[in-house]
Structures are given as structure tokens and as C-alpha cells.
N, C-alpha and C positions, 0 to 999 in steps of 0.2 A: 504493499498498498506505498500511498505518497501522502508525504504531509503536505497538506494543506497551509498556503503563505498570502494572507491576505496582500491583495495590492492596493496602492493607493488609490485608485478609482472606487475600488469596492467599500472602502472605508467612508461612513455616513456617519458626520459630526452632527448632535444634539446638543441642546441645553435644558436643565434639566435644575430647577429650584428646589430644595427644602429650606423646611419653616426649622429651627432648633429650637423655640421655645417648647420647655417644657423635657426635652428631647434626653436622655442618656449622651452623655462624652461617648466615652468610645465604643458604641452602640453607632452612634451618628457617626463620627469619624470610621469606621469597618466599612459602612455602607456607601460612605462617598469617594473613598478611597477604592472600592469595589467597581465605583462607576468610574471612576476617571483612570482604573485601568482597564477597561473594555471587559474584565472581567462577566458581566453580564449579558456581551451577547456572540454567540454564535466563533462569529470571526476571532475571537481573541487568540493574541498569540504573546506569550511574555516579555519579546524583544519590539514587539512595536507598539505602536502608540495609535492603539483603535477605539482608545475610552473616547466621552464628551465632556464639557463645559459642564461645571458644575456649580451654581448660584448658594450659599445659604447665607439665611437670613434670620434676624433676633439670636444673635450670637450671643450675645448676653444674657438672656434668658437659659442658657446650657446648664442641663441639671448633673450631679454627680451622686453614687450611692453611696452609702459609708460614710464615713468621715474624713471623706478625698479635698473638701475644700478648706482643712483646714492641718490637713495630711502633709498633700502633695505639695511638692515645694518645684518650683523651678530656679535654676543656676546659673547666675552669668559670671563669666569669668576672664576680665579686661587684660591678664597676662600684668599686672602693675603689681605691686607687693601690699597689701590688703583690697583688692582689688572684685573681691568676691562678692556677689550681690546673688542677695538668696529671698524668693518671695513665695508666699504660699499661692495657691489656686484661688482664694477668698480674695486676695488684693488685685491679684492679676485681673478676673473676671471683671472690677471694677475698674482699673486704669486701661486696657486695652485685652477686649472679649475677643478678637477676634483672631489674635495671637494663640489661644488658647487653643483654635478649633485647628486651625492652620499645622500647630505643632500637633497636637495630635495625627492630621493624617499623613503627615512629614516624616511621622515614624512607622506609618502602614504601607508605606509605598519602598518601594528597590530603593537600593542605595547606590544611585549609580548618575548617569548625566539622564537615563533616561525618567529615571526618578523626579528628578529637576525641572526638567520641561513637562510633565505629569501637572507637576504641584501648580506650575503656572496656570494652568486651565480652573485652577477652583479660583474664585472668589467668595471673599464673606465680610459680611455686614453688619455689625452691630445693633440696627433696629429692619423695620421692617424697609426702607428707603434702597432703593439701589436702579442704577443708571443702564439697565439693559430691559428694558421692556422692547425695545427693539429686534431681540432676538427671540423676542414669544418664549420665551422656557416652559415645560411640561415642569406640572407638581413629581416630584417623586417621594413616592410612599415608604415613611421606614417607621417598622414596626417597635414598640419598645415594650 
């Protein structure tokens, strides 16, 4: 049997919109990463970009389970002495909720050039307003 390789003309890109309000962060990120990679399509192949564009709205209203709001930490290091910055999920959700979803999805994508390309197809907004109405995105249903 021959392995099917999708050609550029066979790949059809679509736009999806996800409302993150009251959704669990990890489950949301897993579904979004799957759509970005194209795993929901028949023509999926791991070395090609067969996925769709995804818009996530209401990022500030995402939920977590357990004690993650206080226990989960995000670390940044500036490479200077004393330059370690540690923030909890609660503070990051208040300051920049888009980062929380981008960080979760990035961790579920391939760690190579293709993963970086796929991450550029994700747009996250902290409230309902987004400038992509012209693309006519279809609602992506995520069951929590």
C-alpha cells in the first residue's frame, strides 16, 4: 500500500471560533491544538500543516480544576542575577489571560519549526470582541 501524502491543493483551510467561557483550560487547549494540527481531518499527516485557523474569545473567563489558581506557576528568567520572575495562574489570568491559553496550546504542539508555524494560526482575545468577522468563523464545540 502507498502512504497518502496530501498535496497543497487538497488542503482546505477553515476558520473556527471557540468561546473559552467556563471551559477547562487543559481540555480547551488539547482540542485547539488538535484542530491547529489538522488531526480532525482525514488527510492529516504529522509532517504537514493540514490544520485550520482558530480564534479563542473570552480567555479571561477560562476555568481550572483543583487548586491550580494558586498552585500553578509561570516562570520567566531574564538571565541576570535575581532575574527570576514567578507568577501564579491567578495573577497571570488578571494581567494577560491570552498568554495562559497560548502557553497551554504551545505545550501541546510539536517542538519544531512546524509547531511554531502552527502557533501563528492561533488568535486569542480576552473578551468577545475580535477583528475576524470577515473570515466567517464556524463555532467549534468543546465538551467539558
